[in-house]
C-alpha positions in Angstrom: 0.1 -0.1 -0.1 1.5 3.6 -0.9 2.1 6.0 1.8 -1.9 8.0 2.7 -2.7 11.0 3.7 -2.7 12.2 7.3 -5.1 14.5 8.3 -5.5 16.2 11.4 -8.9 17.8 12.6 -7.3 19.8 15.6 -3.8 21.4 15.9 -3.1 18.5 18.7 -2.6 16.4 15.8 0.3 18.4 14.3 3.2 16.6 16.6 2.0 13.3 15.2 1.6 14.2 11.8 5.0 15.8 11.5 5.9 11.9 12.9 4.3 10.3 10.4 5.3 12.2 7.6 9.1 12.0 9.1 8.9 8.2 9.1 7.4 7.8 5.5 3.9 6.4 7.3 2.4 9.2 5.1 3.5 11.4 2.0 1.1 14.3 2.7 0.1 15.9 6.0 -3.1 18.3 6.5 -4.7 20.2 8.4 -8.0 22.3 8.5 -8.0 25.8 8.2 -8.7 26.7 11.8 -6.3 24.1 13.4 -3.5 25.1 10.8 -4.1 29.2 12.2 -2.9 27.6 15.5 0.4 27.1 14.4 2.9 29.8 14.6 4.6 29.2 11.2 2.6 27.1 8.4 5.4 24.7 6.9 5.3 25.2 2.8 4.2 21.1 2.2 1.4 21.3 4.7 -1.8 20.8 2.8 -4.7 22.9 4.1 -8.6 22.7 3.6 -11.9 21.5 5.2 -11.7 17.8 6.2 -14.9 17.3 4.2 -13.1 18.8 1.0 -9.8 16.4 2.1 -11.8 13.3 2.4 -14.1 14.0 -0.7 -10.6 14.2 -2.6 -9.4 10.7 -1.0 -12.5 8.9 -2.0 -12.0 10.2 -6.0 -8.6 8.9 -5.7 -9.5 5.8 -3.9 -6.7 6.6 -1.5 -6.1 5.8 1.8 -6.5 8.1 4.6 -5.3 8.5 8.1 -7.4 10.6 10.0 -6.4 12.0 13.6 -9.4 13.5 15.4 -12.9 11.9 17.0 -14.3 8.8 16.0 -17.7 10.6 15.4 -16.6 13.4 14.0 -14.7 11.5 11.3 -18.3 9.2 11.1 -20.4 11.8 10.2 -17.8 13.9 7.4 -17.5 9.9 5.6 -21.1 9.2 5.7 -22.2 10.9 2.1 -19.3 9.5 0.7 -20.1 5.5 1.2 -20.9 3.5 -1.8 -20.2 0.1 -0.6 -17.1 -2.3 1.1 -15.8 -3.4 -2.3 -15.3 0.6 -3.3 -14.8 2.8 -0.3 -10.6 3.1 0.4 -9.2 2.7 3.5 -9.8 5.2 6.6 -7.9 4.6 9.7 -8.8 7.0 13.0 -6.5 7.4 15.8 -6.1 9.8 18.5 -3.4 12.3 19.0 -0.9 10.1 20.6 -1.1 7.1 18.1 -1.8 5.0 21.0 -5.7 3.9 20.1 -5.7 3.1 16.2 -8.9 2.0 14.7 -9.4 1.0 11.2 -12.9 2.5 10.5 -13.8 1.7 6.7 -12.0 -0.8 4.1 -10.5 -2.7 6.8 -9.9 -6.0 4.5 -10.7 -5.0 0.9 -8.8 -1.7 1.2 -6.2 -2.5 3.6 -7.1 -0.6 6.5 -6.3 -3.5 9.0 -2.7 -3.9 7.8 -2.6 -0.1 7.9 -3.6 0.0 11.3 -1.1 -2.6 12.5 1.9 -1.1 11.0 1.1 2.3 12.1 0.8 0.6 15.9 4.1 -1.3 15.3 5.6 2.2 14.2 4.0 4.2 17.1 3.9 1.8 19.9 -0.1 1.9 19.8 -2.7 -0.8 20.0 -5.1 -1.5 17.2 -8.7 -1.5 17.9 -10.6 -4.3 15.9 -14.0 -5.1 16.5 -14.5 -7.5 12.8 -16.0 -11.0 13.5 -12.5 -12.4 11.7 -10.2 -10.2 13.9 -12.3 -11.1 17.4 -12.6 -14.9 16.3 -9.1 -14.9 15.1 -10.1 -16.3 11.6 -8.7 -15.6 8.4 -10.1 -13.0 6.4 -10.9 -14.8 3.4 -11.7 -11.8 1.2 -8.3 -10.4 2.2 -5.5 -12.8 2.9 -4.4 -13.9 -0.5 -3.1 -10.5 -0.8 -0.1 -11.2 1.4 0.7 -14.0 -0.4 0.7 -11.8 -3.7 -2.8 -13.3 -5.1 -5.1 -11.4 -7.4 -8.7 -11.5 -6.0 -11.9 -13.0 -8.7 -15.4 -13.0 -8.3 -18.2 -10.5 -8.0 -18.6 -8.5 -4.6 -22.0 -10.2 -3.8 -20.3 -13.6 -4.1 -17.8 -12.2 -1.3 -20.1 -10.5 0.8 -22.3 -13.9 0.8 -18.7 -15.7 1.7 -17.8 -13.2 4.7 -21.5 -14.5 6.1 -21.3 -18.0 5.6 -17.6 -17.8 7.1 -19.2 -16.0 10.4 -21.9 -18.5 10.9 -19.6 -21.0 12.3 -19.1 -24.1 9.9 -15.9 -24.9 8.1 -15.9 -23.9 4.7 -14.7 -26.1 1.7 -11.4 -24.4 -0.3 -10.0 -26.1 -3.2 -6.4 -25.0 -4.1 -4.6 -26.1 -7.2 -2.0 -23.6 -7.4 0.5 -21.3 -4.9 1.9 -22.1 -1.7 -0.2 -23.8 0.9 2.1 -22.3 3.8 -1.3 -20.3 4.9 -2.5 -23.3 6.0 -0.2 -23.2 9.0 -1.2 -20.0 10.1 -3.5 -20.6 13.6 -6.0 -18.6 12.0 -5.8 -20.7 8.4 -6.2 -24.3 10.0 -10.2 -24.3 10.2 -10.6 -25.2 6.4 -11.5 -28.8 4.4 -8.5 -28.0 2.1 -9.1 -30.2 -1.2 -7.3 -30.6 -4.6 -10.2 -31.1 -6.7 -13.1 -29.6 -7.2 -16.3 -30.9 -5.7 -19.8 -29.6 -5.0 -20.3 -26.9 -2.3 -16.7 -25.4 -2.8 -16.6 -21.7 -1.2 -13.3 -21.0 -2.1 -11.3 -21.5 -5.0 -7.5 -21.0 -5.1 -5.7 -21.8 -8.6 -6.1 -20.3 -12.3 -9.4 -21.3 -13.3 -12.0 -18.5 -13.8 -15.2 -20.9 -12.8 -15.8 -23.9 -10.5 -16.0 -21.6 -7.4 -17.7 -18.2 -6.8 -15.1 -16.7 -5.2 -11.3 -17.2 -6.2 -7.6 -16.1 -5.8 -5.3 -16.5 -8.4 -1.8 -17.4 -8.2 0.2 -15.9 -10.8 1.3 -19.1 -12.7 0.1 -18.7 -16.3 2.5 -18.2 -19.0 0.9 -17.3 -22.3 3.4 -17.6 -25.6 2.9 -15.6 -28.4 4.1 -15.8 -31.6 2.9 -13.1 -34.3 3.3 -11.8 -37.7 5.9 -8.8 -38.1 3.8 -5.5 -37.0 0.6 -7.3 -36.1 -1.7 -4.6 -34.1 -2.2 -4.4 -30.1 -6.2 -4.7 -30.8 -5.2 -8.1 -32.3 -3.0 -9.5 -29.7 -5.4 -8.1 -26.7 -8.3 -10.1 -28.8 -6.4 -13.3 -29.2 -5.3 -13.2 -25.6 -8.3 -12.4 -24.0 -10.1 -15.4 -26.3 -7.7 -17.9 -25.6 -7.9 -17.3 -21.7 -12.0 -17.3 -21.5 -11.9 -20.6 -24.0 -9.7 -22.5 -21.6 -11.8 -21.5 -18.8 -8.8 -19.2 -17.2 -8.9 -16.2 -15.2 -6.5 -13.0 -16.3 -5.5 -12.5 -12.7 -3.6 -15.8 -13.2 -1.3 -14.5 -15.6 2.6 -14.5 -14.6 3.6 -13.3 -18.1 4.1 -13.4 -21.4 6.6 -15.2 -23.4 7.9 -15.2 -27.0 11.0 -16.1 -29.5 13.6 -13.4 -29.4 13.0 -12.4 -32.9 9.8 -10.6 -31.6 11.8 -8.8 -28.9 10.9 -5.5 -31.1 8.0 -6.3 -31.3 6.2 -2.6 -30.8 2.7 -3.8 -30.5 3.9 -7.1 -28.2 6.0 -4.7 -26.0 3.1 -2.0 -25.4 0.4 -5.0 -24.5 3.3 -6.1 -21.7 3.4 -2.7 -20.7 -0.1 -1.8 -20.3 -0.8 -5.2 -18.3 2.3 -5.1 -16.6 3.5 -8.0 -17.2 6.9 -9.3 -18.0 8.3 -10.6 -21.6 10.1 -13.5 -21.2 11.9 -14.5 -24.6 14.0 -17.3 -25.5 16.5 -18.4 -28.3 15.3 -20.5 -31.2 17.5 -23.5 -30.6 16.2 -23.5 -26.9 12.5 -23.7 -28.2 13.5 -26.2 -30.7 14.3 -28.3 -27.9 11.0 -28.6 -26.1 8.5 -31.4 -27.2 5.4 -29.6 -27.8 1.7 -31.2 -29.3 1.3 -29.1 -32.5 4.9 -28.2 -34.4 4.7 -26.4 -37.6 7.0 -26.9 -40.1 6.3 -23.5 -41.9 7.2 -21.7 -38.7 10.1 -24.1 -38.3 11.3 -22.7 -41.7 11.1 -19.2 -41.0 12.0 -19.0 -37.2 14.5 -21.9 -36.7 11.9 -23.7 -34.7 8.7 -25.6 -34.9 6.8 -24.1 -32.3 7.0 -20.2 -30.9 4.1 -20.4 -28.7 3.7 -23.7 -27.1 7.8 -23.7 -26.8 7.9 -20.5 -25.3 5.0 -21.0 -23.1 6.4 -24.4 -21.6 10.3 -23.0 -21.1 8.4 -19.9 -19.4 6.9 -22.4 -16.8 9.7 -23.9 -15.7 10.4 -27.3 -14.7 7.0 -28.7 -13.9 5.4 -27.1 -16.3 1.6 -28.1 -18.0 0.4 -27.0 -21.1 -3.2 -26.0 -20.7 -4.4 -24.6 -23.8 -2.5 -26.1 -27.2 -2.0 -23.0 -29.9 -4.3 -20.9 -31.3 -4.1 -18.7 -34.4 -5.9 -15.5 -34.2 -6.5 -13.5 -37.7 -7.1 -10.0 -38.4 -10.7 -8.6 -38.2 -12.0 -5.1 -38.9 -9.0 -2.5 -38.8 -6.9 -5.2 -37.3 -3.3 -6.4 -38.7 -1.4 -9.6 -38.9 -1.8 -12.7 -37.4 -1.1 -13.9 -33.8 -0.7 -17.8 -32.4 -1.4 -18.1 -28.8 -0.4 -20.9 -26.3 -1.3 -21.0 -22.5 0.9 -23.3 -19.5 0.8 -23.6 -16.5 4.0 -23.2 -14.0 4.6 -25.3 -11.0 5.2 -21.9 -8.8 3.5 -18.7 -9.0 5.5 -15.5 -10.3 4.4 -12.4 -9.2 8.1 -10.6 -7.9 6.3 -6.8 -8.8 4.2 -7.6 -5.8 6.7 -9.6 -3.5 8.5 -8.0 -0.8 11.7 -9.4 1.0 12.6 -7.4 4.6 15.8 -8.0 6.1 14.9 -8.2 9.4 17.5 -7.4 12.4 15.6 -8.8 15.4 18.2 -6.6 18.0 20.1 -8.6 21.1 16.6 -10.3 21.9 14.4 -8.6 24.0 11.5 -7.2 22.6 11.9 -4.2 24.1 15.2 -3.2 21.9 13.3 -4.0 18.6 13.1 -0.9 16.7 10.3 0.5 15.3 11.2 0.2 11.8 12.0 -3.8 12.3 8.5 -3.7 14.1 6.7 -2.3 11.3 8.5 -4.9 9.0 7.5 -8.0 10.6 4.0 -6.5 10.8 3.7 -6.2 7.5 5.5 -9.5 6.4 2.8 -12.7 6.3 5.6 -14.9 6.4 8.7 -15.2 8.9 11.7 -17.1 7.9 14.8 -17.9 10.6 16.1 -19.4 13.2 13.7 -21.1 15.6 15.7 -19.3 18.7 15.2 -16.0 17.2 11.0 -16.8 16.0 10.6 -17.7 19.4 11.7 -14.6 20.7 9.7 -12.9 18.5 6.8 -15.1 19.1 4.4 -12.7 21.0 4.3 -10.3 18.2 3.2 -12.6 15.5 -0.7 -12.6 14.9 -3.0 -15.2 14.2 -2.7 -15.1 10.2 1.4 -14.9 9.9 3.4 -17.9 9.4 6.4 -18.8 10.7 9.2 -21.3 8.9 12.0 -22.5 10.8 15.6 -22.9 10.0 18.7 -24.6 10.8 21.0 -22.6 12.4 23.9 -23.2 9.6 21.9 -23.3 6.8 21.8 -19.8 6.2 21.9 -20.0 2.2 19.1 -22.5 2.1 16.9 -19.7 4.3 17.9 -16.9 2.1 17.0 -18.7 -1.0 13.5 -20.1 0.7 12.7 -16.7 1.7 13.5 -14.9 -1.5 11.9 -17.5 -3.4 9.2 -17.0 -1.8 9.0 -13.2 -2.1 9.3 -13.7 -6.1 6.1 -15.7 -6.0 4.5 -12.8 -4.5 4.4 -13.3 -0.7 5.6 -10.3 2.0 8.4 -12.4 3.8 10.2 -10.9 6.6 13.9 -12.8 6.6 15.0 -12.6 10.4 18.9 -12.4 11.7 19.8 -11.5 15.3 21.4 -8.3 16.4 21.2 -6.2 12.9 20.7 -8.1 9.7 23.6 -6.0 7.9 26.5 -7.1 10.5 27.4 -10.7 10.4 23.8 -11.2 9.4 21.5 -12.3 6.5 21.2 -9.1 4.6 24.8 -9.5 2.3 23.5 -13.5 1.6 20.0 -12.5 0.4 21.2 -9.2 -1.3 23.9 -11.5 -3.5 21.1 -13.6 -4.4 18.5 -10.9 -5.1 21.4 -9.7 -7.7 21.6 -12.9 -9.3 18.0 -12.7 -10.6 16.7 -11.2 -13.4 15.2 -7.6 -12.8 11.8 -8.9 -13.9 12.3 -11.5 -11.0 13.2 -9.4 -8.5 11.0 -8.4 -5.6 11.2 -5.1 -3.5 14.2 -5.6 -1.0 14.7 -3.6 2.2 17.1 -4.0 4.9 15.6 -3.2 8.4 18.6 -2.2 11.0 18.5 -3.9 14.3 20.4 -3.2 17.4 23.6 -4.7 17.7 25.0 -6.9 20.2 27.7 -4.9 20.1 26.2 -1.6 20.7 24.2 -3.3 23.7 27.5 -4.8 25.3 28.9 -1.3 25.2 25.6 0.3 26.5 25.4 -2.2 29.5 29.8 -1.9 30.2 29.4 2.0 30.4 31.0 3.8 26.9 34.1 2.2 25.4 33.0 2.7 21.8 33.6 6.4 22.3 36.8 6.3 19.5 37.6 4.4 16.7 36.8 0.9 16.9 36.1 -2.4 14.6 34.6 -5.8 14.9 36.4 -9.1 14.1 34.4 -12.5 13.8 36.6 -15.4 14.8 34.5 -18.0 13.0 36.7 -19.2 10.3 33.8 -21.4 8.4 33.8 -19.0 5.7 37.0 -16.5 6.5 40.6 -18.2 6.4 42.3 -18.2 9.7 45.2 -16.2 8.3 43.2 -13.5 7.4 41.5 -13.4 10.7 44.8 -13.0 12.4 45.9 -10.5 10.3 43.0 -8.4 10.9 43.6 -9.1 14.8 47.1 -7.8 14.2 46.1 -4.7 12.5 43.7 -3.9 15.1 46.2 -4.0 17.8 48.7 -2.1 15.9 46.1 0.4 15.1 44.9 0.8 18.3 41.4 -0.1 17.9 38.9 -0.8 20.5 38.3 -4.6 19.6 34.4 -6.0 19.6 34.8 -10.3 19.0 32.1 -11.5 17.6 32.0 -15.6 17.8 34.7 -16.0 20.3 34.9 -19.6 21.2 32.9 -22.6 20.4 33.3 -26.7 21.3 34.9 -27.2 17.9 36.7 -23.7 17.9 38.8 -23.6 21.1 41.9 -22.2 20.2 41.0 -18.8 18.4 40.4 -16.8 21.5 43.4 -17.8 23.1 45.5 -16.8 20.0 43.9 -13.3 19.3 44.3 -12.7 23.0 47.7 -13.6 22.4 48.4 -10.9 19.7 46.3 -8.4 21.3 48.5 -8.6 24.1 51.6 -7.8 21.8 50.4 -4.7 21.3 48.4 -3.9 24.8 49.3 -4.2 28.4 47.8 -7.1 30.3 45.9 -4.4 32.2 43.7 -3.7 29.2 40.0 -3.8 30.3 37.6 -6.0 28.5 34.0 -6.5 28.7 32.3 -10.1 28.8 28.5 -9.7 27.7 26.8 -13.4 27.7 23.1 -13.6 26.4 22.4 -9.9 26.1 19.0 -8.7 25.8 17.7 -12.1 27.7 16.6 -13.3 30.7 20.2 -14.5 32.1 22.1 -11.7 30.7 25.2 -11.5 32.3 28.3 -8.5 31.7 31.3 -8.9 33.4 34.5 -6.5 33.2 38.0 -8.0 33.0 41.3 -7.6 31.9 43.2 -8.7 28.7 45.5 -10.4 30.9 43.4 -12.4 33.4 40.4 -13.4 30.6 40.2 -16.9 30.9 38.9 -18.0 27.0 37.2 -21.2 28.7 34.8 -18.9 29.9 34.1 -17.6 26.9 31.2 -19.2 24.5 29.1 -18.3 21.3 26.5 -16.5 22.8 29.4 -14.2 23.9 30.5 -10.8 22.6 33.8 -9.3 23.7 34.2 -5.7 23.6 38.1 -5.1 24.5 39.6 -1.3 24.8 42.4 0.7 23.3 45.6 2.0 25.1 43.7 4.8 26.3 40.4 2.7 28.1 40.1 2.4 31.5 37.7 1.5 34.3 36.6 3.3 36.9 33.5 2.9 39.5 32.5 -0.5 37.6 32.3 1.3 34.4 34.6 1.1 31.2 35.5 4.6 29.4 37.3 4.6 26.3 37.7 8.7 26.1 36.9 10.4 22.9 40.6 11.6 22.3 44.3 10.7 23.5 46.0 12.0 26.5 46.5 15.4 26.2 43.9 16.1 23.6 41.8 18.9 24.5 38.2 19.4 22.6 37.6 22.4 21.3 
């Protein structure tokens, strides 16, 4: 959802309006004329107009609005604008402190509940929900698929009837033919009879078909292969695609993209068609297409293009392993004012591709305590329907997980697998949080995930964003005093991915450069000698009295922080849950606190 307009009904809303705009929670902020007149100065980007005018304009745009003010006043203002739950935009109302946040209109279809959760995560407030699905912890069937990258199909009346049936209590029957079924492992997703085959009484279908159930969610699994004569018209391509989908009983909402031969990469109407539909175009060489077995090859096409099939072969290639041809080629000739000829075939992929809808959020969960989780990370977790991470880290975040959100636990040493799993689900259209402890960009998952993301074609890259967290280094320093007030560096002693010779050179450089040194991964059962060697190297350049912070299980119930000296540090007391901060030549301990002065002896602060 795009950042909404935030509107204040009184001058008391102004501080919160500024906060929302600075945090990117609102792209525009406005006040009523009376409220704006109470400001000492009026910012140039502040919108000033009557509240009714703001809301009427938002209704015309179909865009969401955050209103800071009284619920009754907002209700009276929007009453003349209401037309129906399928058409009304999202309106979220909250108090001037951001403590109580109410999705007033458009809770499901327009995304007001999701917006309210994001605001609550960012502001530390609470969402006030009174809807039946929320109060009973049931999956909102008319909205949940959006977070997985699916597109909704069916009439407003059908969805209204479905939600009434859901509220009446009995389990509904759902048929799912495509798309991930991970939604079923959420607490709210476990109360449905799910089948892979259509049968009588199906209330909701998840798949590519446009029939079979009155309400449908469509994962993007269909690839439409197109071959065409040079300079075929746009109208003809549009008609050919629409007719092919209709005759096969397939939904346009389930289309992942268009495929063709490389020779058609400069076909004007084909490029315009893809751009208009916002569908990616995959192109293949003639040799690759010629290797694909198809039901209706053509010698005429082979003589001209170097392959016996363009439409069928490209649809199957674009769909990847496990592809199934649902519609063999159909040829459409020009009619009326059209020009050229177009061939269309449709294949189904085993997995969806909706990268433009997907999001991969790299979340740093901090050292462990929820109190130390940043607002930015909370907002990302709230937005993501799927949390991927090492089980211990997910356990620490579990109190924040809603009933519609899914967690995927991974093994500690399988970082690449976790990264690819999260990235692949985001490519399919899901909003995914990939979670590291501390800061995701400091010995976390951000770098590996970004490398994998950069390896993808641009059209297959989901939105990628890193959300910083509080590093163990920072918390260890805060608990001990102020040991990082001068230049410092961090060094990991794990040689699982870095040769020990490289690590040793870095320790030597840090020692000779008189850096404060934070040591991560200092010692484990299988790596029990590296810390002793690092201690020896540092002692060659620093006195034995150099202070050392030993911080274990930071941010958790059994946290323990103690001060030592470099000479009496006992490596056997250190494990993988410990972070060490080793001072420089000017660091000292006084009254139980460690401090590193901002300058060396004799320096003065100007």
